[in-house]
C-alpha positions in Angstrom: -26.2 -22.2 -10.3 -29.7 -21.6 -11.8 -30.4 -22.8 -15.4 -32.5 -19.6 -15.6 -30.8 -16.4 -16.7 -29.7 -14.4 -13.7 -30.0 -10.5 -13.9 -28.0 -8.3 -11.4 -29.5 -5.0 -10.7 -26.8 -2.7 -9.0 -27.8 0.4 -7.1 -26.0 3.4 -5.7 -27.9 4.4 -2.5 -27.6 8.3 -1.7 -30.0 10.2 -3.9 -30.7 7.0 -5.8 -32.7 4.9 -3.5 -32.8 7.5 -0.4 -33.8 11.1 -1.0 -30.6 12.5 0.6 -27.2 11.4 1.8 -27.8 8.6 4.5 -25.5 10.3 6.9 -27.7 13.5 6.9 -30.8 11.9 8.4 -29.5 10.7 12.0 -25.6 10.4 11.9 -24.4 14.1 11.5 -27.2 15.5 13.9 -25.9 13.0 16.3 -22.6 14.7 16.1 -24.2 18.0 17.0 -23.5 19.4 13.3 -25.4 20.5 10.4 -25.0 18.6 7.2 -23.2 21.4 5.2 -20.9 21.9 8.0 -19.9 18.3 8.4 -19.2 17.8 4.5 -17.4 21.1 4.4 -15.1 19.9 7.3 -14.5 16.4 5.8 -13.6 17.8 2.4 -11.5 20.5 3.5 -9.7 18.0 5.8 -9.4 15.6 2.8 -7.9 18.5 0.7 -5.3 19.5 3.4 -4.1 16.0 4.0 -4.2 14.9 0.3 -6.6 12.2 1.4 -9.0 10.1 -0.4 -12.4 11.9 0.0 -14.1 8.8 1.3 -11.5 8.1 3.9 -11.7 11.8 5.0 -15.4 11.7 5.8 -14.9 8.3 7.7 -12.3 9.7 9.8 -14.0 13.0 10.3 -17.2 11.2 11.7 -15.0 9.2 14.3 -13.3 12.3 15.3 -16.3 14.3 15.8 -18.0 11.3 17.7 -15.1 11.2 20.0 -15.3 15.0 20.6 -18.6 14.4 21.9 -17.6 11.4 24.2 -19.9 9.2 22.2 -17.8 6.9 20.0 -19.0 5.6 16.8 -20.4 1.9 17.3 -21.9 -0.4 15.1 -25.3 -0.8 17.0 -25.6 3.2 16.7 -25.1 3.2 13.1 -27.6 0.5 12.5 -30.2 2.4 14.5 -29.5 5.3 12.2 -30.8 3.4 9.4 -34.3 3.7 10.5 -34.3 7.4 9.9 -33.4 6.9 6.2 -36.2 8.3 3.8 -36.6 6.7 0.5 -38.1 7.8 -2.9 -41.7 6.6 -3.5 -42.0 3.1 -4.3 -38.7 2.0 -3.3 -39.7 -0.3 -0.4 -42.0 -2.3 -2.5 -39.8 -2.2 -5.8 -37.6 -5.2 -5.1 -40.4 -7.7 -4.7 -42.3 -6.5 -7.7 -39.2 -6.6 -9.7 -38.4 -9.9 -8.6 -42.0 -11.1 -9.3 -41.9 -9.7 -12.9 -38.3 -11.2 -13.5 -39.9 -14.7 -12.5 -42.9 -14.2 -14.9 -40.4 -14.1 -17.6 -38.3 -16.9 -16.7 -35.4 -14.9 -15.0 -33.9 -14.7 -11.5 -33.4 -11.2 -10.3 -30.5 -10.3 -7.8 -30.2 -6.8 -6.3 -27.0 -5.4 -5.2 -25.7 -2.2 -3.4 -22.5 -0.4 -4.5 -22.2 2.7 -2.3 -19.9 5.2 -1.0 -22.1 5.5 2.0 -22.1 3.4 5.3 -22.8 -0.3 5.2 -23.9 -0.3 8.9 -26.6 2.5 8.1 -27.8 0.7 5.1 -28.0 -2.7 7.3 -30.3 -0.8 9.6 -32.8 0.1 6.9 -35.9 -1.7 6.3 -34.7 -2.9 2.7 -31.7 -4.5 4.0 -32.8 -8.0 3.2 -33.6 -7.1 -0.4 -29.9 -7.5 -1.4 -27.9 -10.4 -2.4 -24.9 -8.4 -1.3 -24.2 -4.7 0.1 -20.9 -3.2 -1.0 -20.2 -0.1 1.0 -17.8 1.6 3.5 -17.4 -0.2 6.6 -15.5 0.3 9.8 -13.3 -2.0 11.8 -14.4 -2.0 15.7 -11.8 -2.5 18.5 -12.5 -4.7 21.4 -14.6 -1.9 23.0 -16.8 -1.9 20.0 -15.7 1.5 19.0 -15.1 2.3 15.2 -11.3 2.7 14.8 -10.5 2.1 11.3 -12.0 1.8 7.9 -12.4 -1.8 6.8 -13.8 -1.1 3.5 -13.9 2.1 1.5 -15.7 2.6 -1.6 -14.9 5.4 -3.6 -16.1 6.6 -6.9 -13.7 4.8 -9.2 -13.0 1.6 -7.2 -17.0 1.1 -7.3 -16.1 -0.9 -10.8 -14.3 -3.7 -8.7 -17.4 -4.7 -7.3 -19.2 -5.0 -10.7 -16.6 -7.4 -11.5 -17.1 -9.2 -8.3 -20.7 -9.5 -9.1 -19.8 -10.7 -12.6 -17.5 -13.4 -11.5 -19.5 -14.4 -8.6 -16.6 -13.5 -6.2 -18.5 -11.5 -3.4 -16.0 -11.8 -0.6 -14.2 -8.4 -0.7 -11.1 -10.0 1.1 -10.8 -12.4 -1.8 -8.6 -10.7 -4.6 -7.0 -14.1 -6.0 -10.3 -15.4 -7.5 -11.2 -12.0 -8.5 -8.1 -11.5 -10.6 -8.0 -14.9 -11.8 -8.6 -15.3 -15.7 -11.8 -16.6 -16.5 -13.6 -17.3 -19.8 -16.5 -15.2 -20.5 -19.0 -18.0 -20.7 -18.0 -19.2 -17.2 -18.7 -15.9 -15.5 -21.7 -16.2 -13.3 -23.6 -13.0 -14.5 -22.7 -11.7 -18.0 -22.1 -8.0 -18.2 -25.1 -8.1 -20.7 -27.6 -9.2 -17.8 -26.4 -6.3 -15.5 -28.2 -3.1 -15.1 -26.7 -0.2 -13.0 -28.9 2.5 -11.4 -27.2 5.8 -10.0 -27.7 9.5 -9.8 -24.9 11.4 -11.1 -21.2 11.9 -11.6 -19.8 9.4 -9.0 -21.7 6.7 -10.7 -20.2 7.4 -14.1 -17.4 4.7 -14.0 -19.8 2.0 -13.4 -22.2 3.6 -16.0 -19.5 3.6 -18.6 -18.6 0.0 -17.8 -22.1 -1.1 -18.6 -22.1 0.9 -21.7 -18.6 -0.7 -22.8 -19.7 -4.2 -22.1 -23.3 -4.5 -23.2 -25.0 -3.7 -19.9 -27.8 -1.1 -19.1 -27.3 2.0 -17.2 -29.9 4.3 -15.8 -29.7 7.7 -14.0 -32.3 8.8 -11.8 -33.2 12.2 -10.6 -35.7 14.0 -8.1 -38.6 15.4 -9.7 -38.0 18.9 -11.4 -34.2 18.2 -11.6 -33.9 16.6 -15.0 -31.2 18.8 -16.1 -28.9 17.3 -13.4 -28.6 14.0 -15.4 -29.4 15.3 -19.1 -25.7 15.8 -19.9 -25.1 12.0 -18.9 -27.7 11.0 -21.7 -26.3 13.5 -24.3 -22.7 12.3 -23.6 -23.6 8.7 -24.1 -22.8 7.9 -20.4 -26.2 6.4 -19.8 -28.9 4.5 -21.6 -31.9 6.2 -20.0 -32.7 9.1 -17.5 -35.9 8.7 -15.2 -37.3 10.4 -12.2 -36.6 8.5 -9.0 -40.1 7.3 -8.9 -40.1 3.4 -8.0 -43.9 3.1 -8.1 -45.7 0.5 -10.3 -47.0 2.9 -12.7 -43.7 5.0 -13.1 -41.6 5.3 -16.2 -38.7 3.6 -14.4 -40.7 0.4 -13.5 -42.2 0.4 -17.1 -38.6 0.7 -18.7 -37.3 -2.0 -16.0 -39.8 -4.6 -17.4 -38.7 -4.0 -21.0 -35.1 -4.5 -20.1 -35.8 -7.7 -18.1 -37.7 -9.0 -21.3 -35.0 -8.1 -23.5 -32.4 -9.7 -21.6 -34.4 -13.0 -21.3 -35.1 -12.8 -25.1 -31.3 -12.5 -25.8 -30.3 -15.0 -23.5 -32.9 -17.4 -25.1 -31.6 -16.7 -28.6 -27.9 -17.3 -27.6 -28.7 -20.6 -26.1 -30.5 -21.6 -29.3 -27.7 -20.6 -31.3 -25.1 -22.5 -29.1 -27.3 -25.7 -29.2 -27.4 -25.5 -33.0 -23.7 -25.1 -33.1 -23.3 -28.0 -31.0 -25.2 -30.3 -33.4 -23.0 -29.4 -36.4 
């Protein structure tokens, strides 16, 4: 483990980093459907079957692909990642933030926590910027066809992945270590060193978690749509709201620099305090 403070920045994906839902760019058109029709069908199916909405959309994608005689396959989903469009500055954001963290004496780690498809994210040009991608994923049969959800990330269980990052238990199949009692000072990344960036109500559980445990939460919005997240700020569900502009001269990047400095200063003061106590 690094002796430098580790800062975890966690991101939703759809409408946080990408300008639209990732499925809208290539997956849904490949099914011969309009975006609104696909989501309507998935949501109606979920309500009719009293099914989790994330499982409903994953099943609907499999079913529609089979209808067209073109089963969902991992390599096809990966190829859809190249069609995803990002907000301005996203593709250079991660290296810039890493360099700034390094200049302040910190190690920055980036994580995705998304209800979108892991395979599509892994097909994007930013896939290598993340220490781990937590997102929905399929299990594939011996022919390579998607047949079952291997991982489903819904709005409320997103918080388990924050705990995984906190404890350093990133293997989603490892629940034993995740649930094992662990003293706060032995956890890999303290909650106070965590930053969550999302775009709306689906991110509220993680945002509130940050609020409760001393981390930082940020809601981003497309230019001209500030009202979409103002209620989150008024109701103390987030610390900050900014346009989804990741360029070097943006408000968001300036705030991120300040947050990193604050975390490093707090870590330094805490270390001084602990060292003084040891000498008493």
